[in-house]
C-alpha positions in Angstrom: 0.0 0.0 0.0 1.4 3.4 -1.1 1.8 5.5 2.1 4.8 7.5 1.0 2.8 10.8 1.0 2.0 10.4 4.7 4.8 12.1 6.4 5.8 15.2 8.4 3.9 17.2 11.0 0.2 16.4 11.5 -1.3 18.7 14.2 -4.1 16.8 15.9 -7.0 19.3 16.4 -8.3 20.3 19.8 -12.0 20.0 20.5 -13.6 23.3 21.4 -17.0 23.5 23.2 -19.6 26.1 24.0 -20.7 26.9 27.5 -23.1 23.9 27.5 -20.4 21.5 26.4 -21.5 21.2 22.7 -18.8 20.9 20.1 -18.0 24.0 18.1 -17.3 24.0 14.3 -15.5 27.3 13.8 -12.5 26.5 16.0 -11.9 23.4 14.0 -11.9 25.4 10.8 -9.5 28.0 12.3 -7.1 25.2 13.3 -7.3 23.6 9.8 -6.6 26.9 8.1 -3.7 27.6 10.4 -2.3 24.2 9.7 -2.3 24.7 6.0 -1.1 28.3 6.2 2.0 27.2 8.2 2.9 24.3 6.0 1.6 21.3 8.0 2.0 18.1 6.0 -1.4 16.8 7.1 -4.1 17.2 9.7 -5.4 14.7 12.3 -8.5 14.7 14.4 -10.4 12.8 17.1 -7.4 11.9 19.2 -6.7 12.6 22.9 -6.5 16.3 22.1 -9.9 16.3 20.6 -11.1 14.6 23.8 -12.6 11.8 21.8 -13.3 9.7 24.9 -15.8 12.3 26.1 -17.7 12.4 22.8 -20.7 10.4 21.7 -20.5 8.6 18.4 -22.7 11.2 16.7 -20.5 14.0 18.0 -17.3 12.2 16.8 -18.9 11.8 13.4 -20.0 15.4 13.3 -16.5 16.6 14.2 -15.0 14.3 11.6 -17.3 15.7 8.9 -16.6 19.3 9.8 -12.9 18.7 9.7 -13.0 16.8 6.4 -15.0 19.6 4.9 -12.6 22.2 6.2 -9.5 20.3 4.9 -11.2 19.8 1.5 -8.5 17.5 0.3 -5.7 20.1 0.5 -3.6 17.9 2.7 -4.0 14.3 3.9 -6.4 13.8 6.8 -5.9 11.2 9.5 -8.9 10.3 11.7 -8.7 8.5 15.0 -11.3 5.7 15.4 -12.4 5.0 19.0 -15.6 3.0 18.6 -15.8 0.1 21.1 -16.6 -2.7 18.6 -15.4 -4.2 15.3 -18.5 -3.1 13.5 -18.5 0.3 15.0 -14.9 1.0 14.0 -15.5 -0.4 10.4 -18.6 1.7 10.0 -16.8 4.8 11.2 -13.9 4.2 8.8 -16.4 3.9 6.0 -18.1 7.2 6.9 -14.8 9.0 7.3 -13.4 7.6 4.0 -16.6 8.8 2.2 -16.1 12.2 3.8 -12.5 12.5 2.4 -10.2 11.1 5.2 -7.1 9.3 3.9 -5.9 7.1 6.8 -7.2 5.9 10.1 -5.7 5.5 13.6 -7.4 2.7 15.6 -7.6 3.0 19.3 -8.1 -0.2 21.3 -11.5 -0.7 22.8 -11.7 -0.1 26.5 -12.6 -3.8 27.1 -9.2 -4.7 25.7 -7.4 -3.7 28.9 -8.4 -7.0 30.5 -7.7 -9.2 27.5 -4.5 -10.7 26.1 -2.6 -9.8 23.0 -4.1 -12.5 20.9 -7.6 -11.1 21.4 -6.4 -7.6 20.5 -4.8 -8.9 17.3 -8.1 -10.5 16.4 -9.9 -7.2 17.0 -7.6 -5.2 14.9 -7.5 -7.9 12.2 -11.3 -8.0 12.0 -11.5 -4.2 11.5 -8.7 -4.3 8.9 -10.5 -7.0 6.9 -13.6 -4.9 6.6 -11.8 -2.0 5.0 -9.1 -1.6 2.3 -8.0 1.7 3.7 -4.6 2.4 5.2 -4.8 1.6 8.9 -2.6 2.8 11.8 -2.7 1.7 15.4 -2.3 4.0 18.4 0.1 1.9 20.3 0.1 3.8 23.6 0.0 1.8 26.8 0.8 4.9 28.9 -2.3 6.7 27.7 -4.7 3.9 26.6 -3.7 1.1 29.0 -2.9 -1.5 26.3 -0.6 -2.0 23.3 0.8 -4.7 21.1 4.3 -6.0 21.4 6.7 -5.5 18.6 6.3 -9.2 17.7 2.5 -8.7 17.7 2.8 -5.7 15.4 4.9 -7.8 13.0 2.3 -10.5 13.0 -0.6 -8.1 12.4 1.1 -6.5 9.4 2.0 -9.9 7.9 -1.7 -11.0 8.2 -3.2 -7.7 7.2 -0.9 -5.6 5.0 -3.2 -2.6 5.1 -2.2 -2.2 8.8 0.9 -0.3 7.7 1.1 2.9 9.9 1.6 3.4 13.6 0.9 6.2 16.0 3.5 5.6 18.7 3.6 7.3 22.1 7.0 6.3 23.4 10.5 7.7 23.8 12.6 7.9 20.7 14.9 5.0 21.7 11.9 2.8 22.2 10.5 3.8 18.8 13.8 3.1 17.1 13.8 -0.4 18.5 10.2 -0.9 17.4 11.1 0.2 13.8 14.0 -2.2 13.9 12.1 -5.1 15.3 9.3 -4.7 12.7 11.8 -4.4 9.9 10.5 -1.0 8.7 7.1 -2.3 7.5 5.3 0.5 9.4 5.4 4.2 8.7 5.7 5.5 12.3 4.5 8.8 13.6 5.3 9.6 17.2 3.1 11.8 19.4 3.9 13.0 23.0 3.4 16.6 22.0 6.5 16.5 19.9 9.0 15.6 22.6 12.4 14.5 21.2 11.3 15.5 17.7 14.8 15.6 16.1 15.7 12.2 17.6 12.4 10.7 16.5 13.3 11.6 13.0 16.8 10.2 13.4 15.1 7.0 14.8 13.2 6.5 11.5 9.9 8.2 12.2 8.0 9.4 9.1 6.7 12.3 11.2 5.0 13.5 14.3 1.4 14.0 15.5 1.6 16.8 18.1 -1.2 19.1 19.2 -1.4 22.5 17.4 -0.1 24.9 20.1 3.4 25.1 18.6 3.1 23.0 15.4 4.4 25.9 13.2 7.8 25.7 14.9 7.7 21.9 14.7 7.1 22.1 10.9 10.2 24.3 10.6 12.1 21.7 12.7 11.0 18.9 10.4 12.0 20.8 7.3 15.4 21.7 8.7 16.0 18.1 9.6 15.1 17.0 6.0 17.4 19.7 4.6 20.3 18.4 6.7 20.5 21.5 8.9 20.4 19.6 12.2 22.0 22.5 14.2 19.1 24.9 13.3 16.6 22.1 14.0 18.0 21.6 17.4 18.1 25.3 18.1 14.4 25.6 17.3 13.6 22.5 19.3 15.3 23.9 22.4 13.2 27.0 22.2 9.9 25.1 22.6 11.1 22.2 24.8 10.3 23.8 28.1 6.7 24.5 26.9 6.2 20.9 25.6 7.7 19.5 28.9 5.1 21.5 30.9 2.2 20.5 28.7 3.1 16.8 28.6 3.1 16.3 32.4 -0.2 14.6 31.8 -3.0 14.4 29.2 -5.3 16.5 31.3 -2.6 19.2 31.6 -2.0 19.4 27.8 -5.7 19.5 27.0 -6.3 22.2 29.7 -3.4 24.5 28.9 -2.5 23.5 25.4 -6.0 24.2 24.2 -5.9 27.7 25.9 -2.6 28.5 24.2 -3.9 27.3 20.8 -7.1 29.4 21.3 -5.0 32.5 22.2 -2.8 32.1 19.1 -5.9 31.7 16.9 -7.8 34.6 18.4 -10.5 32.5 20.1 -11.8 34.7 22.9 -13.3 32.1 25.2 -12.3 28.5 25.9 -14.7 26.3 27.7 -14.0 22.8 29.1 -16.0 19.7 28.7 -16.4 17.8 32.0 -14.8 15.9 33.5 -11.7 18.0 33.1 -8.8 19.7 34.7 -9.3 23.4 35.4 -6.5 25.9 35.0 -5.0 27.7 38.0 -3.6 31.3 38.0 -0.1 29.9 38.7 -0.5 27.4 35.8 -1.7 30.1 33.4 1.3 32.3 34.5 3.6 29.4 33.7 2.0 29.0 30.3 2.3 32.7 29.4 6.0 32.7 30.4 6.8 29.5 28.5 4.9 30.5 25.4 6.1 34.1 25.3 7.9 33.7 22.0 4.9 32.4 20.1 2.8 34.9 18.3 -0.5 34.5 16.4 -1.0 31.6 14.1 
């Protein structure tokens, strides 16, 4: 399956909500336009930044459709699929594909946390069989509670070649070993807010899927690395590293503060949280302002 065009920096969009907790369309459009304006190589949606675990299926589908319409085929669109059943994931992929999405990142169902790897392989395999689309897995035990071993990933691709991408959530040295153990059959994107971005590229990652708060700088880092200017890439990375370190202390922290920073850079006047959530503190907001002082409007 030709996946060579899937590479680079894919900001994964934040979900924004009104005072009652209903998803908002306009902030999605603003994030998409900023992504394209600043040279993002693709856009992703419905991951942890989009708070997909707090959304009903109808809300996930609505956000997917709004995003696909906003992207309009200008860059590749990756959609995370978090439905709890094989049929649910396959149906969601079908709808997203019809809307214009290009590849799909499967999250394990919540029930998988109590099951063995063999059952998880069967689950992913059954979804893959129902679609000919390029499939990725979000292999993220730290955040989702379960993941496949490197040997399991090798087996899954051998049995289902359209499972050919991976959303990792691990340190660069762990990702390098994964790429080595799976003999390069996966195009791997790491997440973790863009931590260790230069080293992830050295490890063999095709790109990164960070949230949008400083993706414009991360695009520049990626392009500098591709051009062989590692010194400039490292300089840019050092400028944003304290901010990323603060945001990635937990998923709740990065959603709480990262979304507010993204909103500020996009000119969104009010940011409302969807419960359950972490609420910002004055001290935390002061830290955010200091760490993001060098970032202007998107």
